[in-house]
C-alpha positions in Angstrom: 10.9 20.1 38.0 8.6 21.7 36.4 8.7 23.8 33.4 7.1 26.6 31.8 7.2 24.5 28.6 5.2 21.6 30.6 2.4 23.7 31.2 1.9 24.8 27.1 2.3 21.7 26.4 -0.5 20.0 29.4 -3.4 20.9 26.9 -6.0 19.8 29.6 -4.6 23.1 31.8 -6.1 25.5 29.7 -3.0 28.2 29.4 -2.2 29.5 25.9 1.3 30.8 25.0 1.9 34.0 23.9 5.1 34.8 24.5 7.7 32.1 25.2 11.4 33.4 25.7 12.6 31.4 28.6 10.7 28.4 28.0 12.7 25.9 30.1 12.2 28.3 33.4 11.1 26.0 36.2 7.9 27.0 38.3 8.1 26.7 41.7 4.1 27.6 42.7 1.6 29.3 41.3 0.3 33.2 43.0 -2.8 34.5 41.8 -2.6 38.1 42.7 -3.8 41.6 42.0 -1.5 43.6 43.6 0.1 46.5 41.3 3.6 45.7 42.8 3.7 42.6 44.0 7.6 41.8 43.4 7.9 41.8 47.3 5.9 39.2 48.2 7.5 36.6 45.3 10.4 33.9 45.8 11.3 33.8 42.7 10.2 30.4 39.8 6.7 31.1 40.2 3.4 31.5 37.6 1.9 34.5 38.5 -1.4 34.6 37.9 -4.0 38.0 37.1 -6.4 39.3 35.5 -5.1 42.8 35.5 -7.8 44.4 37.2 -5.6 48.0 38.3 -3.7 48.0 35.2 -7.0 48.5 33.3 -6.6 51.6 30.9 -3.1 52.3 32.5 -0.1 53.2 30.1 2.4 51.5 28.7 5.1 52.2 31.1 3.5 50.7 34.0 2.8 47.9 32.0 7.2 48.1 31.8 7.4 48.8 35.3 5.4 45.4 36.7 7.0 43.4 33.9 10.3 44.5 35.1 9.4 43.9 39.0 8.3 40.7 38.3 11.5 39.6 36.0 14.0 41.6 39.3 12.0 38.7 41.6 12.8 36.2 38.7 9.6 34.8 38.1 8.8 31.9 35.7 5.9 33.0 33.7 2.8 35.7 33.6 -0.7 35.0 33.0 -3.0 37.3 32.3 -6.4 36.0 32.2 -8.6 37.5 29.8 -12.3 38.4 29.3 -12.3 40.3 32.6 -10.3 43.2 32.1 -9.0 42.5 28.9 -10.8 41.2 26.1 -7.2 39.9 24.6 -3.6 40.3 25.6 -2.7 43.6 25.8 0.1 44.8 22.5 1.8 46.8 26.1 2.2 43.7 27.5 3.2 41.6 25.0 5.8 44.3 23.9 7.2 44.9 28.0 7.3 41.1 28.1 9.5 40.7 25.0 12.4 43.6 25.9 12.0 41.7 29.6 12.2 38.6 28.9 9.5 36.8 31.1 7.4 34.4 29.6 3.3 35.4 28.7 0.5 32.8 29.0 -3.3 33.7 28.4 -5.9 32.1 30.8 -9.0 32.3 28.9 -11.8 33.5 31.2 -13.5 29.7 31.6 -10.1 28.3 32.9 -10.1 29.1 36.5 -6.9 30.1 38.4 -8.3 27.7 41.6 -7.8 25.0 38.9 -4.6 25.8 37.3 -3.4 26.0 40.6 -4.5 22.5 41.4 -2.7 20.8 38.5 0.1 22.5 38.3 0.7 21.0 42.2 0.1 18.0 41.2 2.9 18.2 38.6 5.2 19.4 41.2 4.0 16.6 43.8 4.5 14.3 40.9 7.6 15.4 39.7 9.2 14.9 43.3 12.9 15.6 44.9 14.5 14.9 40.9 18.0 14.9 40.7 19.9 15.7 37.3 23.3 14.1 35.8 25.4 15.5 37.9 23.5 15.0 41.4 21.8 18.5 41.7 18.7 18.5 42.6 15.6 20.8 41.2 15.6 23.3 44.2 19.7 23.7 43.4 18.9 24.1 39.5 16.1 25.9 40.0 18.5 28.6 42.5 21.4 28.4 40.0 19.6 29.2 37.1 17.6 32.1 39.5 21.8 33.3 39.8 22.4 33.3 36.4 19.8 35.5 35.6 20.2 37.8 38.3 24.1 38.3 37.4 23.0 38.3 33.5 20.9 41.4 34.4 23.1 42.4 37.3 20.7 42.6 39.3 21.8 43.4 42.7 18.9 42.1 44.6 17.7 38.8 43.1 21.8 37.9 43.5 21.1 38.0 47.2 17.8 36.6 46.7 19.3 33.3 45.0 22.8 33.6 47.4 20.2 33.5 50.3 18.9 30.3 48.8 21.6 28.7 48.5 23.0 29.3 52.1 19.9 28.6 53.6 19.7 31.9 54.9 19.4 36.0 54.8 22.3 37.8 53.1 21.9 41.0 53.4 24.0 43.9 51.3 25.5 47.3 51.6 26.3 49.8 49.6 30.4 51.0 50.2 29.1 53.6 52.8 27.9 51.1 54.9 31.1 49.3 55.7 34.6 49.9 55.4 36.8 47.1 53.9 39.6 46.4 50.8 39.8 44.0 47.9 41.8 41.1 48.6 44.9 41.2 47.3 47.5 38.9 45.3 50.1 39.4 47.6 48.0 37.2 50.3 46.9 40.4 53.2 45.6 39.7 56.2 42.1 38.6 56.9 39.8 40.0 58.9 36.0 39.7 60.1 34.4 43.1 60.4 31.0 43.3 61.4 28.9 46.3 59.3 27.5 48.5 61.5 24.3 48.2 59.6 24.3 44.6 59.8 21.3 42.4 62.5 23.1 41.4 65.6 25.2 38.1 64.6 26.1 39.5 60.9 29.7 38.9 60.0 31.2 40.1 56.7 34.4 38.6 55.6 36.8 41.2 54.6 40.7 41.9 53.8 42.8 44.6 55.5 45.9 45.6 53.0 47.9 48.6 54.2 47.5 51.6 53.4 43.6 50.8 52.0 40.7 50.7 53.9 38.1 51.8 51.1 36.4 50.2 47.9 34.3 52.4 46.1 32.7 49.8 43.9 32.2 47.1 46.2 29.8 46.8 49.2 29.6 44.5 51.8 27.9 40.8 52.1 26.3 39.0 55.8 25.6 35.8 56.0 23.1 34.8 58.5 22.2 31.2 59.0 18.4 30.7 59.5 
C-alpha cells in the first residue's frame, strides 16, 4: 500500500506537503485534470493533480465547492502545480482543504505531472497486493478506509461507491419515495423480496414486512447488482 505520507517522504518525487490532515490515506492512482468538477470521473483514493487554470481569479466559495467534491469522491490528496496559474498555493485553497480534511500538496513548476504519474505507478507496482495482519489485502483496506470516511461524513453517495467496491457490483440508492418497505422488527417480521420501481432490471432489495407498517420515512432502498 502506498500512502500520501510516502509520496511526501520520497524526495525524488518532488512534491511538497502543504497540509496533511490524513497522511495515512492510501493512494490508488494519479489523475491529472483541469476540470472544474472532476469528481464524477474519479473512483476514490486518487492523487489529483491540477494547475488550477480554470480556478484563476476565482472566489473562495468556488474552492470550497471544488474541494468538497473531491472529498466526496474519496480522493486521497490534491496536488496543485504552481508556477502557471498560481505562483503559490492560494490561501483560499489551503483553508478549503483544512476545513474538508483533504491532503494538499504543491507540485513545483520543474516537476512534471507525467513524472509523478510514472513514479507513483512504480511505487504501487512495487508495493504489490500486500496482505495485512488480519488477512485483508490493500484493496480491502482501502475500501474500508473509504467507507469509514464516508460514514463519518454521512455521505450517502460515497458510501454507495465503497459498498459497490466491496460487493464487486453496483449499489443504486433510492429515497423513500422510490420504494415502500419496513424496518426489521425485534418480533422478526416476515422477510420479503421487493423490486424497486426505479431500479434496473434484476435489481432486488431485501426488505421486511410488518403488519400495519409499510413505509419507512427515514430510510431509502438499496439494491445490489452483480457485476
